[in-house]
N, C-alpha and C positions, 0 to 999 in steps of 0.2 A: 284595095278596095274592087270589087267585081263590077267593070263596066256592064257584063249582061243584066246582072240583076236590076244594076240601075237604069239601064235603059227599059225592062220592063217595067219597074216601080213607074218611072215617068210616062211611058205610055198609056198603063192601065189608069194612074192618075188622071191623064188629060182626056183619054176616053170615057172614065166615069164623070170627070167636070163637064163633058159636054152634054151625056146622057142627062144628068142633073137640071143642067141649063134647059134641054129641052121638055123637061118635066116642068119646071118652073114656068117656062113660057107657055105651056099647056095647061096650067093651072091645076097640077096634080101632085098629090103628095109624094112622098118616097116610098116604092113599091119594093117587092122582094128581090127583083132583079138589082137594084142600086145596093140593097143591104147586103146580100150575097157577094157583090162586087166590091164594097169597101171592106168585108170580111176578107175576101181574097187579097185585096191591096194590104191590108195589115198584116198576113201572113209573107207577102213580099217584103213588106217594111222591116219586119222580125229577121227574115232571113238575110236582108241587106244588113242589119244591124250585126248579127252573128258573123257574117264576113268581115264587117269593120273589127269588130272585138277581137277576133282570131287575128287579122292582121298587125293590129298594134301590140299585141300579146305577142307575136313574133317579132317585133322589133321596127316594122314598116310604119309609115304614115307621116302626117307633117308634125311639126314641133308643137303646134297649139292644138294640145289633146283636149284642153277644156272648151273650146270653139268646136270641135268634130263633135264631142261627147255631149255637148249641148244640143248640136243639130240632129243628131241620132236620137237623143232621148225625145225632144221635143217632137219630131217626127213621127216616133210610135205613138204617141198621144193623140195627133190629130184624128184618124180615122175614127177611133171610139168616140171622142167627143163630139166630132161630127154627125155621128150615127145616133147618140144619146140626145144631141139638140135636134135632130130632125124627125126622132120619134116624138121627143115633147113637142114640138111644134107641126101639127100634121095638116099643113097647108101647102101652097105653094112656096112659100118661105123657108119650110124644110128642106126643100130641093134646092133651094137658094143656098142655105147654108152648107148643103154636099157638095154643091159647086165650088163654093169657097173651099171647103176642106181639100177637094181635089186640086184647085189651083196651088194651094200652098204645098201640098206633097210633091207636085211637079218641081216648084220653085225651090223647095228644101233640098230636094236630092239633086239637083243642078248646082245649088250652092255647094251642098257636100263633095260633088266632084271635085270642083275648084279649089275648096279646103282642100283637100285630099293629094291633088296634082300640085300644090302650092301656087297656084296663079294669082289668088287673092287672098 
C-alpha cells in the first residue's frame, strides 16, 4: 500500500472536514468548493484502492483480505454518499454530514494502514 497516497487521503479528508465544520458553524450549506473537494477526495480514494488491489494481486498484503477489501470498498462509498445527502439537505446539517464523511475517511484510511501493516 502506498503511504504517500494514504497521507494525501488523510490530509485531504481532515482539511475537508474542517472546511465543512466551518460551513456548518456559519450556518451555510455545502458550496461548490466542498463539492469539488469531495470529488477530488473520491479520486484519491479510488487511486488508493487501485494501489491496494494491485499490491494484493502481486502477493503483498495482510492475511485478512476480507477486512482489507471491506475497508477499501466502504471507503469508496462514503464521499459520494455524503455529497448526495448534503445536496438533499441544503442547510447547515448538510455541511455537518460532510464533516462526518471527512472524519470517517480519515479514520478508515488510518485503520487501513494498520491492517496493511499487520498492527491490528
